N, C-alpha and C positions, 0 to 999 in steps of 0.2 A: 615493569616493561622495560624500563633502561638497562637493567640488569640483564634480563634475557636477550634483548637485542646485542648488548656487549658479548654475552657468552656465544651467541650465534655468530657473529662477527669474527670472534676470535677462532672458533671452530672453523669456520669457513676458511680463514686465512692458513691455518695449519693444514687442512685438507688440500687446499690450493698448493702449498708447499710440498706435500707429499705427492700429490699429482705431477707437479713440475720436475720432481727427481725421479720420479717413475719414467718420465717421457724422455730423460736424457738416454741418449744412443749409449750402448757398452762399448768399450775400447777392447777390440781384439788384437792381442798380441801374444808374445810368448807364453805368459802365464796362463792365458785362456786356452791355448793349445794344449799346454801340458796338463791341466785340468781335465780337458776332453779326453787326452789319451789315458789319464788315470781312471776316469770313470767309464771308459770303454766305449766312447762315442755318443751319439744322441739316442741311439736305440738300445745299446747293450746294457747290461747290468755291471756297473763299475765295482771295483774292487773295495772302494769307499763307501759304498751303500750301505753296508751293514754297521759300519762304525758311525755313520751319521744318523741312522735310524736308532741305534742304541743311545743316543743322547735324549735328553729331555725336551719336552716342548719348547721350554723357555729358551734353550741353547740353540734348537734348531730353527725357530720362527722369530722370536721377539728380540733376540740378540742382533741377528743379522739385519732386521727391520731397524732397530736402533742405531746400527754401525752405519747403515746407509744413509739415514737422515740426520747424523751427528753433525756433520758440516753444516746442514742447514740450520738447525736449531742450537749448536754450541755458539754461534756468534750473538745469539739473543738471550743466553743464559749468563747470569752474573758470575763472575770469576769466584766470589765467596761460596756460592752455591755449589760450583764444582768442586771446590777444595774440600767442603764438608761431605760432599758425596764420596771423594777419593778416600778420606779419612774413615768414612764408613764402611767402605769396601775393605780396607785393610784390616780393620777390626774384625769384619766378617770372615776373614781369610780367603777373600776371593780376587785376590790380585792376580791379574792375568786373564781372569774369565770375563770380567766387565770393568768398564772404565767409568769415571765420573759423569762424562760426557754422555756416554750411552744410557747412564741411569737416570739423569736428567732429561734426556730426549724422550725415553719411554714415560716419564711423568707428563711432559708436555703432550706427547701424542694421546695418552689416555684422559688427561685433563680435556682435551678437545673431543675425543670419540666418544666417551661415556655420556656427557650431556646431550650431544646430538643424537646418540641412540636413545636415551630416555625421552628426549622431545618427540622423536618420531614414533616412539612406542606409546606414549600416553596422549598424543595428540588427537587421535580418533575419540578418545573418551571425553577430552574437553569440547570436541566438536558436538558429541551426542549430549552433552550437559551432564555426563556422569561424575566428571571431575572438573574442579574448579581451576581458573587460570592461576591464581597464586600457588595452589598445591603443584601445579606443573612447573612454576619457576622455582618452588622450593626442590623439587625433584632434579632439576637441571643443576642447581647450586650444589645439592648434595652429590650428585654425579661427578662434577668438576673437582670437589674437594677430594673425594674418593679417588678419583683417577690420578690427581697430583701425589696423593700420599701413599697410594698402595705400593709402589716399587719401594720407595723409601721405608714404609712399615715393615715389609717383610724383610729387607736387609737389615733393618734395626733389630728385629727379633733374632735374626740368626747372629748379629754382633753381640747382643746382651748374652746369648747362651754360649758363645765362644769365650767371652770375657769371664763368665761365671765358671766355666771349665778350667780356664787358665788360673783363676784366682784359687780354685780348689787344688790345683796341682802344683802350687808354689812351695808350700812346706816340705813337701816330700822331695822335690826336685832340689830344693836348696840343701836339704841334709846330704844327698847324693853329692853334689858339687863340693860341699865342706869335706865329706869323707875323702873324695878323689884329691882334693887340694892337700889335705892332711898327709896322704900317701906320696906327695911329692909331685904331683902333676901340675901343670900350669893350668890357667883358668880355661884357656881355649880347649886344652884336652879333656879337661872336666866336662865341659859342655858337650864335647863330642861323645864322651862314654854315657852321659846322662840321654842325649837325643838318641843314641843307639839302643839303650836299655830301656827307654820308657816309649809310651806311645800317648798321642793326644795333640792337641793344638799347641800347647807349649813346646813339646818336643819338634815339632814342625816349625815353629818360630825359631827356635835354636839351629836346627839345620840350615834354615835360610840364612840366619846370622853367620854360621861357620862358612857357608858358601860365598858370602859377601867378604868376608876376611880372606879367604883364599883368592878371591878375584883381586885383591889389592887394596880394599878399603880398610882404613885403620880400626883397631878394634875399639876405639872410643866412639867412633862414627857408626860402626856397626851395632854396637850396643844401644846407641841412641835411637837408630832407626827401629830395633826391636822394642824399645819402650813406646816409640810413636805408634807403631803397627798394633801393638797389643791392647793399648787403651786402658790397662790395669794400674792403679795409683800404686799399689804395693810393688809391682815389679818395677815400675818408675823409680820409686824410691830405693829399690835394691840396686839397681843399675847405676844411679846417681852416686850412692855410697862406693860401689866398686869403682867407678871411674876416679872418684875423689881420692880413694886410698891408693889407687894405682899410680896416680900423677904424684901424690905427696910421699908416697912410701908408707909401709906398715904392714900389719900382719892382715892378710885377706881373710884367713881362716876365723879370726876374731870378728871380722866385719860380718861375715857370713852368719856366724852364730848369733850375733846380737840382731840382725835382721830377721833371722828365721825364728827367735824367741819372741820379738816384738809382734811379728805377723801372727803366731800362735796366740798371743795375748790379745790382740785385736779381733781374731776369729772367735775366741772365747767369749769376749765381751759383746761382740755382736748377736752370738748365740744366746747368751743371757737376756739381752735386750728383747729379742723375739720372743723368748720364754716369758718375760714379764708382760709383753704386750698381748699374750694370747688370751688371758682372761677377759681382758676389755674387748677383743674382738670377737670372742665367742658369745658375748652378750647380743650381739646383733641378731644372729640367727635363733638365739635362745628366746629373745623376747618376740621376734616375728613370726616364728614358725612352732618352736616345742611348746612354749607356755599356753598359746590359743589352742592347741591340740589337746593338752592337758585339761584345761579349762572346759573344752566341750565334753571330754569323756566323763570328767567327775561332775560337773555342774548340770550337764545336759540332761540326764534323767530327772534330777530335781526340778529343773526348769520346765520340762514337759508336765511333770505331774502337777507343778503349781499353775500352770496355764490351763490345764484341762480339769483341775480341781479334784483329781483322784489322789487323795492322800493315803 
């Protein structure tokens, strides 16, 4: 009962904050007039309507909602949570699309809306006696947990998929960089050639790193930013080695060869580990599903004959 009351009060506070934000008057200024002119006034069809409708539902509805309430919920969100959300957004390759404050705001809103929706949906069943009150309490708790984890979980899946894509592209990319450096190109030029000749998440990250270098950021800091954005341990090790050899002097080609060979050995060992684990993992479906079916097919007729006495 206490947990349900706490969830209800928490949801009510968030809904009141949303209502308070909606009740604020809009500031009419130059930007509003420019937007009105761009959209063709209040009644006409604007030139931006097609672009807006081409966007996904999340970009058209949920992100503007989170952006509007980010100031309200940003103050109540711990800084560590926002930092982790920013890192997750960077690993998912969605920098500029959503911010950490917007992501945590979506989590807070869904954490309040889903339990309230579940409470209102199943309350008639509790009144009729079809459903127990403890079960309603469990539904509200599950709704709160799902509402909080849903945005973060979706973004975590995208980040994991992108990290795997970068991991798979590393050896081939490093070979191209090594060949370019052996041909006499600088490391920045080799990265530019690789980013132009290849596609994927790693090529996009290299293009972003080159833009940072062109804007005046040192190569050391730009490569460290690439390491933090990717979240891939092998790439972080490679960048650390490159920065170290650049600072102290030495053969960059040899470093790239060593790092590439070590990465291939690591991938081969990981593949061998998965291959050795396959017989153990296949035992679970074999024992639970395949063997019972075989026993039914082989021993079923004999069991029926033994039960009926028809030998």
